[in-house]
Z-matrix of the N, CA and C atoms (Angstrom, degrees):
N
C 1 1.544
C 2 1.453 1 110.78
N 3 1.324 2 118.75 1 141.65
C 4 1.493 3 123.45 2 -177.03
C 5 1.569 4 104.81 3 -65.65
N 6 1.317 5 111.35 4 151.51
C 7 1.480 6 117.54 5 178.39
C 8 1.515 7 108.20 6 -81.96
N 9 1.397 8 125.28 7 -21.94
C 10 1.367 9 127.45 8 -174.08
C 11 1.468 10 109.90 9 -155.36
N 12 1.301 11 122.67 10 162.27
C 13 1.499 12 130.42 11 170.61
C 14 1.426 13 108.32 12 -128.23
N 15 1.394 14 117.55 13 146.55
C 16 1.439 15 117.94 14 178.81
C 17 1.561 16 99.66 15 -111.48
N 18 1.395 17 108.42 16 131.97
C 19 1.552 18 115.32 17 172.00
C 20 1.435 19 109.87 18 -64.90
N 21 1.344 20 116.93 19 162.73
C 22 1.457 21 118.51 20 -178.68
C 23 1.545 22 108.19 21 -60.43
N 24 1.466 23 117.92 22 -37.72
C 25 1.488 24 122.39 23 175.04
C 26 1.432 25 112.76 24 -59.77
N 27 1.295 26 121.57 25 -43.10
C 28 1.429 27 124.50 26 178.81
C 29 1.543 28 113.49 27 -63.91
N 30 1.360 29 115.68 28 -41.27
C 31 1.372 30 117.03 29 171.96
C 32 1.514 31 114.83 30 -62.56
N 33 1.261 32 121.17 31 -37.55
C 34 1.428 33 124.23 32 176.99
C 35 1.456 34 108.98 33 -71.46
N 36 1.304 35 122.35 34 -43.89
C 37 1.404 36 122.30 35 171.45
C 38 1.578 37 115.40 36 -51.27
N 39 1.302 38 115.36 37 -47.09
C 40 1.447 39 114.26 38 178.29
C 41 1.564 40 114.17 39 -64.52
N 42 1.321 41 117.41 40 -38.31
C 43 1.392 42 124.69 41 174.65
C 44 1.445 43 111.69 42 -50.87
N 45 1.496 44 113.89 43 -53.53
C 46 1.439 45 124.28 44 -176.94
C 47 1.559 46 109.56 45 -60.93
N 48 1.364 47 115.20 46 -43.70
C 49 1.537 48 119.59 47 176.65
C 50 1.465 49 109.80 48 -55.90
N 51 1.289 50 113.79 49 -53.09
C 52 1.523 51 119.61 50 -176.98
C 53 1.553 52 110.36 51 -58.27
N 54 1.259 53 119.65 52 -47.45
C 55 1.498 54 123.84 53 179.49
C 56 1.509 55 110.53 54 -58.53
N 57 1.393 56 114.51 55 -50.08
C 58 1.429 57 121.72 56 -174.89
C 59 1.643 58 107.76 57 -62.97
N 60 1.291 59 121.26 58 -38.61
C 61 1.297 60 124.17 59 -170.70
C 62 1.603 61 104.39 60 -79.44
N 63 1.309 62 114.27 61 -33.92
C 64 1.320 63 116.57 62 178.20
C 65 1.518 64 115.06 63 -66.80
N 66 1.232 65 115.62 64 -35.36
C 67 1.472 66 122.72 65 175.52
C 68 1.568 67 112.51 66 -76.00
N 69 1.227 68 119.13 67 -33.09
C 70 1.515 69 127.96 68 -174.98
C 71 1.570 70 111.20 69 -95.60
N 72 1.196 71 121.14 70 -27.14
C 73 1.438 72 116.06 71 -166.08
C 74 1.470 73 113.40 72 -141.64
N 75 1.294 74 121.01 73 -15.25
C 76 1.471 75 122.86 74 178.58
C 77 1.421 76 119.84 75 93.55
N 78 1.275 77 114.72 76 172.78
C 79 1.400 78 120.40 77 -172.32
C 80 1.548 79 117.99 78 -63.96
N 81 1.302 80 117.09 79 -39.47
C 82 1.377 81 119.35 80 178.97
C 83 1.468 82 114.84 81 -58.86
N 84 1.338 83 116.12 82 -46.60
C 85 1.518 84 124.07 83 175.99
C 86 1.432 85 111.52 84 -64.41
N 87 1.334 86 119.53 85 -38.89
C 88 1.530 87 124.83 86 176.10
C 89 1.539 88 104.32 87 -52.62
N 90 1.289 89 115.64 88 -55.79
C 91 1.575 90 119.01 89 -169.57
C 92 1.468 91 108.32 90 -62.98
N 93 1.435 92 114.07 91 -45.45
C 94 1.444 93 116.98 92 179.23
C 95 1.526 94 114.28 93 -58.13
N 96 1.284 95 117.65 94 -50.53
C 97 1.516 96 122.01 95 -175.99
C 98 1.528 97 111.78 96 -68.67
N 99 1.326 98 113.23 97 -47.97
C 100 1.560 99 116.78 98 172.52
C 101 1.481 100 116.15 99 -61.20
N 102 1.310 101 118.53 100 -29.86
C 103 1.443 102 116.84 101 177.11
C 104 1.546 103 107.91 102 -73.97
N 105 1.330 104 117.62 103 -38.51
C 106 1.470 105 118.42 104 177.98
C 107 1.429 106 112.02 105 -65.52
N 108 1.319 107 120.22 106 -41.83
C 109 1.464 108 122.67 107 177.44
C 110 1.481 109 108.20 108 -59.92
N 111 1.283 110 123.73 109 -44.13
C 112 1.459 111 125.64 110 -175.88
C 113 1.599 112 106.03 111 -68.85
N 114 1.281 113 119.61 112 -36.72
C 115 1.401 114 121.15 113 175.80
C 116 1.540 115 109.96 114 -67.46
N 117 1.291 116 121.35 115 -36.54
C 118 1.387 117 122.03 116 175.80
C 119 1.509 118 111.88 117 -68.21
N 120 1.272 119 119.92 118 -37.12
C 121 1.477 120 124.15 119 -178.91
C 122 1.480 121 106.20 120 -71.56
N 123 1.297 122 123.65 121 -39.77
C 124 1.535 123 122.48 122 176.31
C 125 1.613 124 109.02 123 -66.74
N 126 1.239 125 118.09 124 -37.03
C 127 1.474 126 124.71 125 178.44
C 128 1.428 127 108.10 126 -64.18
N 129 1.354 128 126.87 127 -52.86
C 130 1.408 129 115.71 128 175.86
C 131 1.522 130 119.10 129 -73.89
N 132 1.325 131 115.90 130 -16.71
C 133 1.464 132 115.00 131 169.80
C 134 1.530 133 114.59 132 -68.92
N 135 1.325 134 117.52 133 -29.77
C 136 1.432 135 125.47 134 172.91
C 137 1.642 136 111.94 135 -82.89
N 138 1.220 137 115.87 136 -22.55
C 139 1.508 138 120.05 137 -173.36
C 140 1.507 139 109.60 138 -139.21
N 141 1.394 140 115.82 139 63.27
C 142 1.515 141 120.23 140 -171.57
C 143 1.531 142 114.26 141 -57.81
N 144 1.348 143 118.31 142 -20.55
C 145 1.492 144 119.48 143 -176.90
C 146 1.501 145 112.59 144 -87.65
N 147 1.342 146 117.64 145 -1.87
C 148 1.516 147 123.01 146 -164.82
C 149 1.492 148 106.17 147 -77.05
N 150 1.362 149 122.76 148 -31.45
C 151 1.328 150 122.98 149 -174.20
C 152 1.497 151 113.17 150 -70.86
N 153 1.371 152 119.99 151 -178.39
C 154 1.404 153 127.13 152 -176.26
C 155 1.545 154 109.53 153 -109.40
N 156 1.341 155 115.39 154 145.69
C 157 1.404 156 121.30 155 173.82
C 158 1.572 157 105.54 156 -90.45
N 159 1.269 158 117.30 157 134.88
C 160 1.471 159 121.44 158 -176.82
C 161 1.434 160 108.40 159 -120.49
N 162 1.322 161 122.91 160 80.07
C 163 1.476 162 128.17 161 -177.61
C 164 1.535 163 108.73 162 -67.44
N 165 1.404 164 117.76 163 -15.02
C 166 1.459 165 121.21 164 177.21
C 167 1.472 166 109.43 165 -75.74
N 168 1.331 167 116.65 166 -23.69
C 169 1.464 168 121.82 167 -175.35
C 170 1.547 169 114.21 168 -97.19
N 171 1.479 170 115.11 169 -42.11
C 172 1.358 171 118.16 170 -175.46
C 173 1.436 172 108.50 171 -157.98
N 174 1.419 173 120.61 172 156.65
C 175 1.429 174 119.44 173 174.34
C 176 1.568 175 108.86 174 -105.45
N 177 1.330 176 114.08 175 14.18
C 178 1.417 177 116.34 176 170.49
C 179 1.444 178 113.49 177 -71.50
N 180 1.346 179 122.42 178 162.22
C 181 1.347 180 124.17 179 -174.72
C 182 1.501 181 116.60 180 -83.22
N 183 1.297 182 118.18 181 21.80
C 184 1.438 183 127.55 182 -177.90
C 185 1.546 184 108.84 183 -78.53
N 186 1.345 185 113.78 184 157.59
C 187 1.513 186 122.34 185 168.76
C 188 1.466 187 114.20 186 -120.03
N 189 1.210 188 121.45 187 165.68
C 190 1.416 189 126.20 188 -176.96
C 191 1.556 190 112.49 189 -120.96
N 192 1.258 191 121.58 190 138.04
C 193 1.497 192 126.07 191 176.38
C 194 1.570 193 105.32 192 -132.10
N 195 1.356 194 115.38 193 119.56
C 196 1.533 195 120.37 194 -179.47
C 197 1.512 196 112.67 195 -82.69
N 198 1.345 197 114.19 196 133.10
C 199 1.438 198 121.49 197 169.99
C 200 1.525 199 107.45 198 -129.57
N 201 1.309 200 116.01 199 109.43
C 202 1.532 201 118.23 200 -179.62
C 203 1.641 202 100.77 201 63.79
N 204 1.340 203 115.00 202 -132.93
C 205 1.502 204 121.15 203 179.31
C 206 1.510 205 112.51 204 -94.58
N 207 1.358 206 116.21 205 13.27
C 208 1.475 207 118.82 206 177.40
C 209 1.520 208 115.40 207 -105.15
N 210 1.282 209 114.07 208 158.77
C 211 1.544 210 115.90 209 -178.54
C 212 1.549 211 102.55 210 -123.95
N 213 1.356 212 115.46 211 116.34
C 214 1.527 213 121.41 212 165.84
C 215 1.463 214 107.23 213 -75.44
N 216 1.367 215 118.00 214 109.34
C 217 1.444 216 122.24 215 173.45
C 218 1.531 217 108.83 216 -93.50
N 219 1.386 218 114.05 217 125.87
C 220 1.537 219 114.63 218 -177.54
C 221 1.452 220 109.72 219 -144.23
N 222 1.398 221 114.57 220 156.84
C 223 1.422 222 123.06 221 176.10
C 224 1.545 223 107.84 222 -97.54
N 225 1.356 224 118.67 223 114.18
C 226 1.423 225 124.02 224 -169.94
C 227 1.613 226 107.32 225 -86.16
N 228 1.307 227 116.10 226 -10.79
C 229 1.591 228 115.98 227 -177.38
C 230 1.463 229 111.00 228 -94.66
N 231 1.366 230 124.15 229 -9.53
C 232 1.413 231 129.28 230 168.84
C 233 1.458 232 116.45 231 -71.58
N 234 1.262 233 120.33 232 138.16
C 235 1.442 234 118.77 233 171.49
C 236 1.560 235 110.09 234 -120.99
N 237 1.357 236 116.43 235 116.40
C 238 1.410 237 127.54 236 2.59
C 239 1.502 238 111.00 237 -73.29
N 240 1.330 239 118.97 238 165.04
C 241 1.416 240 121.65 239 176.60
C 242 1.478 241 112.78 240 -54.85
N 243 1.419 242 119.00 241 136.59
C 244 1.388 243 119.13 242 -179.55
C 245 1.471 244 110.78 243 -106.44
N 246 1.412 245 109.94 244 129.43
C 247 1.476 246 115.07 245 178.09
C 248 1.673 247 101.62 246 -89.42
N 249 1.316 248 113.93 247 116.01
C 250 1.305 249 127.50 248 -174.37
C 251 1.513 250 113.21 249 -77.64
N 252 1.415 251 112.10 250 -60.16
C 253 1.429 252 117.08 251 178.18
C 254 1.619 253 107.54 252 -140.09
N 255 1.326 254 117.63 253 172.49
C 256 1.455 255 121.36 254 168.32
C 257 1.570 256 98.36 255 -147.85
N 258 1.414 257 108.65 256 107.92
C 259 1.469 258 122.13 257 -171.66
C 260 1.525 259 114.61 258 -119.20
N 261 1.241 260 120.92 259 147.12
C 262 1.390 261 122.08 260 175.03
C 263 1.611 262 105.57 261 -80.68
N 264 1.277 263 110.28 262 136.51
C 265 1.518 264 118.86 263 -172.49
C 266 1.528 265 115.18 264 -58.94
N 267 1.492 266 118.31 265 -21.70
C 268 1.359 267 124.38 266 -178.99
C 269 1.514 268 113.86 267 -81.53
N 270 1.364 269 115.77 268 -14.19
C 271 1.425 270 120.97 269 172.71
C 272 1.483 271 112.90 270 -72.60
N 273 1.339 272 116.60 271 167.48
C 274 1.577 273 123.73 272 -177.06
C 275 1.530 274 102.05 273 -81.82
N 276 1.301 275 118.83 274 78.02
C 277 1.362 276 123.99 275 -174.91
C 278 1.529 277 111.28 276 -62.93
N 279 1.267 278 119.35 277 -33.33
C 280 1.467 279 121.90 278 175.71
C 281 1.565 280 112.89 279 -63.66
N 282 1.345 281 113.16 280 -46.23
C 283 1.370 282 117.44 281 -175.31
C 284 1.622 283 110.27 282 -70.41
N 285 1.315 284 118.72 283 -38.46
C 286 1.369 285 129.34 284 175.26
C 287 1.507 286 112.25 285 -51.38
N 288 1.435 287 114.50 286 -55.89
C 289 1.431 288 124.68 287 174.28
C 290 1.488 289 114.95 288 -62.01
N 291 1.277 290 121.39 289 -33.51
C 292 1.379 291 123.59 290 -178.67
C 293 1.512 292 109.91 291 -73.96
N 294 1.417 293 116.73 292 -36.23
C 295 1.452 294 118.69 293 172.96
C 296 1.435 295 112.13 294 -62.26
N 297 1.372 296 116.23 295 -40.74
C 298 1.510 297 122.62 296 -171.85
C 299 1.564 298 107.27 297 -63.05
N 300 1.266 299 123.20 298 -29.49
C 301 1.241 300 130.10 299 -173.29
C 302 1.634 301 120.60 300 -101.39
N 303 1.310 302 111.74 301 14.95
C 304 1.492 303 116.37 302 -174.88
C 305 1.613 304 104.17 303 -93.88
C-alpha cells in the first residue's frame, strides 16, 4: 500500500511550484526545494501526527508541516495519508482551504 496520496490540487500545487522556481531560480534550486518537499511529504506519511493543527486557518481535520516557506497540508486520518495542498505561506492559506472545501 502507498504511504500517501496526493490530491489533484496538491499535484497541481507541486507543478506550479516547480514551474515558478524553474523560471525564477533555476534547475539547482528546483531540485533542492522539490527534494525537500518530497522528503517532507514522506515524513508526514510516516509520522501523521507530527504536524500542527491550525485552528486559526481552518476547522478541517488537516495538519500542517512546514518546508522552507511552504506548508504541506495533509489529512492524517486518511489511510494512506492524503496530501491535500502544498502552499506557499505568503498566500492566503485560509481562503484557499475554505474554497477547497465548498
